[in-house]
C-alpha positions in Angstrom: 29.7 -13.6 29.0 27.8 -11.3 26.6 25.0 -10.7 29.1 27.5 -9.9 31.8 29.2 -7.4 29.6 25.9 -5.8 28.8 25.0 -5.6 32.5 28.3 -3.9 33.3 27.7 -1.4 30.6 24.2 -0.7 31.9 25.4 -0.4 35.5 28.2 2.0 34.5 25.7 4.0 32.5 23.5 4.3 35.6 26.4 5.4 37.8 27.6 7.9 35.3 24.0 9.1 34.8 23.6 9.9 38.5 26.0 12.8 37.9 23.6 14.3 35.4 20.3 14.0 37.2 17.6 11.5 36.6 16.5 13.1 33.3 19.6 11.8 31.6 18.7 8.2 32.7 15.1 8.6 31.6 16.2 9.5 28.1 19.3 7.4 27.5 18.8 4.2 29.4 15.5 3.2 27.8 17.1 3.8 24.4 20.1 1.8 25.3 17.9 -1.0 26.6 15.8 -1.1 23.4 18.9 -1.2 21.3 20.3 -4.2 23.1 17.3 -6.3 24.0 14.3 -5.3 21.8 13.4 -7.6 18.9 14.2 -6.1 15.5 12.3 -6.3 12.2 13.5 -6.2 8.6 10.9 -5.1 6.0 11.5 -6.6 2.5 9.7 -5.2 -0.5 9.6 -2.3 -3.0 12.3 0.3 -2.7 11.5 3.4 -0.7 11.9 5.7 -3.8 9.7 3.4 -5.9 6.2 4.2 -7.0 3.2 1.9 -6.5 1.0 0.8 -3.6 3.5 -1.4 -1.8 6.0 1.4 -1.4 3.2 3.7 -0.3 2.2 1.2 2.4 5.8 0.9 3.6 6.4 4.6 3.6 3.3 5.1 5.9 4.4 2.2 8.1 7.7 4.0 8.6 5.9 6.8 10.4 4.2 4.5 12.9 5.5 3.9 16.5 6.2 0.2 15.9 8.9 1.1 13.3 11.0 2.8 16.0 10.1 0.3 18.7 11.2 -2.7 16.6 14.2 -0.8 15.0 12.8 -1.7 11.6 15.1 -1.8 8.6 13.9 -1.5 5.0 15.4 -3.7 2.3 14.3 -2.7 -1.1 14.6 -5.6 -3.5 12.5 -4.1 -6.4 12.2 -0.8 -8.1 10.2 0.5 -11.0 13.0 1.2 -13.5 14.5 -0.4 -16.5 15.7 -4.0 -16.4 19.3 -3.1 -15.9 18.6 -0.9 -12.9 16.2 -3.5 -11.5 19.0 -6.2 -11.7 21.6 -3.9 -10.1 19.2 -2.9 -7.4 18.4 -6.5 -6.5 22.1 -7.5 -6.4 22.8 -4.6 -4.0 19.9 -5.8 -1.8 21.3 -9.3 -1.7 24.7 -8.0 -0.6 23.2 -5.9 2.1 21.0 -8.8 3.3 24.0 -11.1 3.5 25.7 -8.8 6.1 22.7 -7.4 8.0 19.9 -10.0 8.2 21.5 -11.7 11.2 20.7 -8.8 13.5 17.0 -9.1 12.9 14.5 -11.4 14.6 11.6 -11.0 12.2 11.8 -10.7 8.4 8.5 -9.2 7.1 8.1 -9.7 3.3 5.7 -7.6 1.3 5.1 -9.6 -1.9 2.7 -10.8 -4.6 2.4 -14.3 -6.1 4.0 -13.2 -9.4 6.9 -15.6 -10.0 9.3 -12.8 -10.9 8.7 -11.1 -7.6 9.0 -14.3 -5.7 12.3 -15.2 -7.5 13.7 -11.7 -6.8 12.9 -12.1 -3.1 14.0 -15.7 -2.8 17.7 -15.1 -1.9 16.6 -13.0 1.1 14.0 -15.6 2.1 16.7 -18.3 2.0 19.0 -16.2 4.2 16.1 -15.7 6.7 15.5 -19.4 6.8 19.2 -20.1 7.3 19.2 -17.7 10.2 16.1 -19.2 11.7 14.3 -15.9 11.6 10.5 -15.5 12.1 8.9 -14.9 8.8 5.9 -12.8 7.9 4.5 -13.0 4.3 2.2 -10.0 3.6 0.3 -10.6 0.3 -0.5 -7.4 -1.5 -3.2 -8.8 -3.7 -6.8 -10.1 -3.5 -8.9 -11.8 -6.1 -5.7 -12.9 -7.9 -5.5 -15.6 -5.2 -7.8 -17.7 -7.3 -5.2 -17.8 -10.1 -2.3 -19.1 -8.1 -3.6 -22.2 -6.4 -1.2 -24.3 -8.5 1.7 -21.9 -8.2 4.2 -24.3 -6.5 6.7 -21.6 -5.8 4.1 -19.3 -4.1 2.8 -22.2 -2.0 6.4 -23.2 -1.0 7.1 -19.7 0.1 3.9 -19.4 2.1 4.6 -22.7 3.9 7.9 -21.2 5.1 6.1 -18.4 6.9 5.1 -18.1 10.5 2.2 -15.9 9.5 0.5 -14.9 6.2 -1.0 -11.5 6.3 -4.0 -10.7 4.0 -5.3 -7.2 3.3 -9.0 -7.8 4.1 -11.2 -10.3 5.8 -12.7 -11.3 2.5 -9.3 -12.5 1.3 -8.6 -14.3 4.6 -11.8 -16.3 4.1 -10.9 -17.0 0.4 -7.3 -17.9 1.3 -8.6 -20.5 3.9 -10.8 -22.0 1.2 -8.3 -22.1 -1.7 -5.0 -22.9 0.2 -5.7 -25.6 2.7 -2.2 -26.9 2.0 -0.7 -23.8 3.6 -0.4 -24.5 7.4 0.8 -21.0 8.5 -1.5 -18.9 10.6 -3.2 -16.0 8.9 -4.0 -12.4 10.0 -5.7 -9.4 8.5 -4.0 -6.0 8.5 -5.6 -3.2 6.5 -3.6 -0.6 4.7 -3.5 2.6 6.7 -4.9 6.0 5.6 -2.4 8.8 6.0 -3.8 11.8 7.9 -4.2 14.9 5.8 -5.0 18.5 6.5 -8.6 19.8 6.3 -9.9 19.8 2.8 -10.4 23.2 1.1 -13.5 22.5 -1.0 -13.5 26.0 -2.4 -10.6 25.0 -4.8 -12.3 21.9 -6.2 -12.7 21.9 -9.9 -14.8 19.9 -12.3 -12.1 17.3 -12.6 -12.2 13.5 -12.8 -8.9 11.9 -12.0 -7.4 8.4 -12.5 -4.0 7.3 -11.1 -2.4 3.9 -11.8 0.3 2.0 -13.6 -1.5 2.0 -16.9 -2.2 -1.5 -18.2 -5.1 -3.9 -19.0 -5.7 -4.7 -15.3 -6.2 -1.0 -14.4 -8.5 -0.5 -17.4 -8.1 3.2 -18.2 -9.8 2.4 -21.5 -13.0 1.8 -19.6 -12.9 5.4 -18.3 -12.2 6.7 -21.8 -15.2 4.8 -23.2 -17.4 6.1 -20.4 -16.1 9.7 -20.8 -16.7 9.6 -24.6 -20.4 9.0 -23.9 -20.5 11.9 -21.4 -18.2 14.6 -22.8 -20.7 16.5 -24.9 -23.1 16.8 -22.0 -20.3 18.1 -19.7 -18.0 20.4 -21.7 -16.8 22.1 -18.5 -15.4 18.9 -17.0 -12.0 17.4 -17.6 -10.3 14.0 -17.1 -6.7 13.7 -15.9 -5.0 10.3 -16.1 -1.8 10.0 -14.0 0.8 7.2 -14.0 3.4 5.5 -16.2 3.1 2.1 -17.9 1.5 1.9 -21.4 0.9 5.6 -21.6 1.3 5.9 -25.4 -1.1 3.1 -26.1 -3.9 4.8 -24.1 -3.0 8.3 -25.4 -3.5 6.9 -28.9 -6.9 5.4 -27.9 -8.0 8.8 -26.5 -6.9 10.5 -29.7 -8.8 8.0 -31.9 -11.9 8.7 -29.7 -11.5 12.5 -30.3 -10.9 13.2 -26.6 -7.6 15.1 -26.9 -9.2 18.4 -25.7 -10.8 16.9 -22.6 -8.3 14.2 -21.4 -4.8 14.9 -20.1 -2.1 12.2 -19.5 0.5 13.5 -17.0 2.7 10.5 -16.7 4.1 9.7 -13.3 4.1 12.9 -11.2 5.2 13.7 -7.7 5.5 16.7 -5.4 3.6 19.9 -5.9 2.4 18.9 -9.3 0.7 15.7 -7.9 -0.7 17.7 -4.9 -2.2 20.3 -7.2 -4.0 17.7 -9.3 -5.3 15.7 -6.4 -6.4 18.6 -4.2 -8.5 20.2 -7.0 -10.2 16.9 -8.1 -13.8 16.3 -7.4 -14.1 12.7 -8.5 -11.7 9.8 -8.4 -12.3 6.8 -10.8 -10.9 3.3 -10.4 -11.7 0.6 -13.0 -9.3 -2.2 -11.8 -10.2 -5.9 -12.0 -7.5 -7.1 -9.6 -6.3 -5.3 -6.4 -5.3 -6.2 -2.9 -6.6 -3.2 -0.9 -6.2 -0.2 -3.1 -4.2 2.6 -1.4 -5.3 5.0 -4.1 -8.9 4.9 -2.8 -7.7 5.6 0.7 -5.8 8.6 -0.6 -8.9 9.9 -2.4 -11.0 9.5 0.7 -8.3 11.4 2.8 -8.3 14.2 0.3 -12.1 14.7 0.2 -12.7 13.3 -3.3 -15.9 11.3 -4.2 -15.0 7.8 -5.4 -16.4 5.8 -8.3 -14.9 2.3 -8.4 -15.3 -1.4 -9.2 -15.9 -3.6 -6.1 -12.3 -4.7 -6.3 -9.9 -6.2 -3.8 -10.7 -5.7 -0.2 -13.1 -2.8 -0.8 -16.3 -5.0 -0.3 -15.2 -5.2 3.4 -15.8 -1.5 3.8 -18.0 -0.3 0.9 -21.1 1.8 2.0 -22.8 2.4 -1.4 -23.8 6.0 -1.9 -21.9 7.1 1.2 -18.2 6.4 0.8 -18.3 5.4 -2.9 -20.4 4.5 -5.9 -19.7 1.2 -7.6 -20.1 -0.3 -11.0 -19.6 -3.9 -12.3 -16.2 -4.9 -13.8 -15.8 -4.0 -17.4 -19.2 -2.1 -17.7 -18.5 1.3 -19.3 -22.2 2.1 -19.5 -22.7 1.6 -15.8 -19.6 3.7 -15.1 -21.1 6.5 -17.2 -24.3 6.4 -15.2 -22.4 6.7 -11.9 -20.2 9.5 -13.1 -23.3 11.3 -14.4 -24.9 11.1 -10.9 -21.9 12.8 -9.4 -21.3 15.4 -12.1 -25.0 16.3 -11.9 -25.0 16.9 -8.1 -22.5 19.1 -6.3 -24.3 18.2 -3.1 -23.8 14.5 -3.5 -20.1 15.0 -4.3 -19.6 17.1 -1.2 -21.6 14.7 1.0 -19.7 11.7 -0.2 -16.4 13.5 0.1 -17.0 14.7 3.7 -18.3 11.3 4.9 -15.5 9.4 3.2 -12.8 11.5 4.8 -14.1 10.9 8.3 -14.7 7.2 7.5 -11.2 6.7 6.2 -9.5 8.5 9.0 -11.4 6.4 11.6 -11.4 3.0 10.0 -7.8 3.1 8.7 -6.2 5.3 11.3 -2.4 4.7 11.5 -2.9 4.2 15.3 -5.2 1.2 14.7 -3.0 -0.4 12.1 0.0 0.1 14.4 -1.8 -1.8 17.1 -2.5 -4.6 14.7 1.1 -4.9 13.7 2.4 -4.8 17.2 -0.1 -7.5 18.2 1.1 -9.7 15.3 4.8 -9.3 16.2 4.1 -10.0 19.8 2.3 -13.3 19.0 5.0 -14.4 16.6 7.8 -13.8 19.1 6.1 -15.7 22.0 
């Protein structure tokens, strides 16, 4: 009965469209057909207005062709705010899911194995299971996999999925080794690199930047220790640390090291202020010990900034030492100092790395390629 009614609507639309030339049919009928028959996808993860890597990934996905093709919805279950706001936001998400999840065919979760995150997303997962939806679990982490092999809640969620998506081939191999109890198929989808305008290298300043939610995992203290050893030799250079988190703690550390005049903490910034800092930077530094596939490195590459980083997350899949980045061992401030010195001493090396990295990132992580990977995944799941 439902299909017959749809057929009548389509036939009437065709007859009516003949009055307005074929152009009307070419525009309206494909749209009407997609609305009625195409599979639909619900994305579940960080809120659109939230900061952090997961929200950045989703915002970029929203610009890709698959988002319109699959009429994707975005259900934000988490937001970087105070506990009261977080609770209210989650409750609103549950209410929305209760009334809308039934229209979707695939529910694509963007998650991490942290129990709080899993518990927050659990009501939506249970609704998806109740509605017999296809489930994708995209895991936004990497070397943390080793710490969660006995996390029963994480394993239970993974075994409810039709596919588990990892952010790098390295993590797919590690996942197969550590989680033989998970029977879901796996796939690798890299984070995309947003296209950016041509870089104006004439505005670059002697600036080292660091952007993260400041905590022990991100290790801004390592950059401070390395910079303390370098500052006297490079009085015309400056360090800018962006992001919220434990800002006061690391500001105090910088003050105790006597770095107030050469290190600036901006807090979490957006818009023109963020653009100004990023576009003028010459070096990006990342000291993290745990990451999935760091979006911030892709952003640095896209903006023509030379990168110094630990070999963290999925980066070993794509690192070309001395070409798209310089690396240093986890926790080694002396090695970081040496790599920063190499770049500060050579404008030619900075420019060569920046230019190569921009081209590399735009080719390897082009939204078109990532879009193809996502469409292929959905097509396989819906067979």
